[in-house]
C-alpha positions as CSV (number, residue, x, y, z in Angstrom):
1,M,0.0,-0.1,-0.1
2,T,1.1,3.6,-0.8
3,P,1.9,5.6,2.3
4,V,-1.1,8.0,3.4
5,T,-0.6,11.9,3.1
6,C,-0.5,14.1,6.2
7,R,-4.1,14.9,6.0
8,E,-5.1,11.1,5.8
9,L,-2.9,10.4,8.9
10,A,-4.7,13.2,10.6
11,D,-8.2,12.2,9.6
12,A,-7.2,8.5,10.7
13,L,-5.2,9.3,14.0
14,L,-8.0,8.4,16.3
15,D,-8.6,5.1,14.8
16,F,-4.9,4.4,14.5
17,V,-4.0,5.3,18.0
18,A,-7.0,3.3,19.5
19,G,-5.7,0.3,17.2
20,E,-9.2,0.2,15.4
21,A,-7.9,1.2,12.0
22,S,-7.7,-1.4,9.4
23,A,-4.7,-3.3,8.4
24,D,-4.3,-1.0,5.3
25,V,-4.5,2.1,6.9
26,C,-2.1,1.2,9.6
27,E,0.2,-0.1,7.0
28,G,-0.1,3.3,5.2
29,I,0.4,5.2,8.4
30,R,3.6,3.5,9.2
31,G,4.9,3.9,6.0
32,H,4.2,7.8,6.3
33,L,5.7,7.9,9.5
34,E,8.9,6.5,8.3
35,C,9.5,9.9,6.3
36,C,7.6,12.6,7.9
37,P,9.0,13.8,11.2
38,P,6.4,16.4,11.9
39,C,3.7,13.4,11.7
40,V,5.7,11.4,14.2
41,V,5.5,14.4,16.6
42,L,1.9,14.4,16.1
43,V,1.1,10.9,16.7
44,E,3.5,10.8,19.8
45,T,1.9,14.2,21.2
46,Y,-1.4,12.8,20.8
47,K,-0.7,9.6,22.5
48,I,0.9,11.7,25.5
49,T,-2.2,13.9,25.6
50,I,-4.3,10.9,25.9
51,E,-2.4,9.4,28.7
52,V,-2.3,12.6,30.2
53,T,-6.1,13.1,30.2
54,H,-6.9,9.8,31.4
55,G,-5.3,10.9,34.7
56,L,-7.4,13.7,35.3
57,P,-10.2,13.6,37.8
58,A,-13.6,13.3,36.6
59,R,-15.8,16.0,37.1
60,P,-19.6,16.3,37.1
61,M,-21.3,18.0,34.4
62,P,-22.7,21.6,35.4
63,A,-26.4,21.7,36.0
64,S,-26.9,24.2,33.5
65,L,-25.1,22.3,30.7
66,C,-27.4,19.1,31.7
67,E,-30.5,21.4,31.3
68,R,-29.4,22.7,27.9
69,L,-28.8,19.2,26.5
70,N,-31.8,17.6,28.0
71,K,-33.7,20.4,26.5
72,C,-32.1,19.9,23.1
73,L,-32.6,16.2,23.1
74,C,-36.3,16.9,23.6
75,E,-36.7,19.3,20.8
76,L,-34.9,16.7,18.7
77,Q,-37.3,13.9,19.8
78,Q,-40.3,16.1,19.1
79,G,-39.0,16.9,15.6
80,Q,-38.6,13.2,14.8
81,R,-42.4,12.6,15.6
């Protein structure tokens, strides 16, 4: 497979890092990373960001946001009927 472009790598980054990208996509990304140092930095930074954010404490959703989301969901459900 031909290596992917920087844009294609960015589009597939989440699936690639999560191990959910297809074998062809992974192969293309690995090929791209062999010749594109900026994308290597992007992938490594993305992985570090995920690790750091997993260590953050969970906070409850603000009540005002919860109310707004519920209102939007109700409006969407009413529009589907």
